[in-house]
N, C-alpha and C positions, 0 to 999 in steps of 0.2 A: 507696646501695647497700649491702646488706648483704651483710659478708661471712661468713658464716655457714658457709662448709665449714671453719671453725676449731672449729667444735662442740666443747667438752668432755665427757667423761664421766666422771661420778662415780656407781662402785659401777654401771654400762653402762645408766643413767640419762641420757637426754639434758636438760641442763642448761638448755637453753633452752626445753625443752616448757613453760613455763608462761609468759602475755601478758607478768607481770613483768620474768621472766628476758630475754624480747625484748627490752622497751623497755630495759632497764638496758644490756645490749648496744648497741643502734642508738644510745644518746645517750654512749655511751662511744666509741664508733667516729667519731661526729660531732665527740666532745671538748667538749658540750656540757654546762652547768650544769644542775642541777635548775630553776634559776630562769631560766636562756636558756628550755626545754622549754614552760616554764609561761606565760611569756609569749608564744612563737611561738603556743600553744593557746588563749590568750586569759583563761587563768585568772588569779584574782586571786592567789595564791601556791602555792608549790611543794609543799604539802604534800599536796596531793590529787593530784599527779604522785607524790609520794612513794610516798604507800597503795599506788600501782598499780603501781610495780616493785617492793616489798615483797608484794603479791599478798595486802595488805588489804581492799582493796576493786577494783572493776572499772569501768571506763570504759562510758557507753553506747551507744547505737549512732552517735549522734553524733559523739561524741569519737573512735570506733575510725577511723572515717571522716576524722578531722582527723588522727589520727594517722598515717594510713596515708600522707596528701599531704606531713607535715611528713617524714617518713622516706623518703618515696619508696618505700614498699614496699607490696604487697599487703593488703588487710586480711584476705582467705583465710592469706595468713602470720600475720598478727596473731592470728586467729583459731583457728591449730592445725591449717587444714583443709588446708595445703602447706607443705611446706618447704621451697619456692623463694620468696624474698622479693618476685618478680616476677611469679610464675605465679597470674593469676586464675583459678578454676574455674567450668566452666559450673554456671547454676542448678541444673539438674540431679544434677550431681556433688556439690553443697552440701549438696540436700535428702537424697542418699543418707549422706552423711558423716554430717550430724547424725542421721538415723536410726541410723545403726550406733550412735550414741552413747547408745542408748536401751536398755532392756533389750528382751527377747525380746518379751513382752507387751507392751510400750509397742510396738514397731514392727509387732507384728501388727496391732495398731488402727490406725496407720498408712498403712498401703499395703495395697494389693490386688494380689494376685498372682493372673495366669491363667495354667492350663495346657489346653492343646486346648480354649478356650474356655468352661472352667468355673474358677469362684473356688476356690483353695485355703479349708479351714476353717481356722481357727485354729490347731488340732491339727496339720492338713500342713504348714502354714506352721514352725512351732516345728521339727517335724521336720528340713525343708528348711532351717534356719536351721542345727538340729545337725550335719546334716550336712555342710554346706559347713563349718563348720567343724571339724568330726571330718578332714576330706579335706586343709583348710590344715596343721593341725597332723603328719598323716601325711607332708605335701611338706617339714615343716620352715620353712613361712614366716612362723610364728606362735608 
């Protein structure tokens, strides 16, 4: 289990925010070497895993699943969708989070929002997104 309550902050930035930092922290908590983790994952050598820890490259979906099993954490935690290492999000929540990482225009292309039985136009949707963001800023949430 990840002891991520002790997340250190550098300049106000969560240092576990990248996949590489999470992998490094998880490996250190287990007291495993790079070679040991590579072996558990079925990698030929530890350089591939090392590249993931240093965020030089990213593992594919199959390897993310293996990493979650090796470290006993959720894939959602590894992918940055949740800060709780044991929490799995619903498919709807994953879709929403993935959409929120898009630009406003990309969001409007991917979702259809209906109000009073009528689909919002792209312009209305962009205004809606702007409204929500402004309201959050006023409340101090972001």
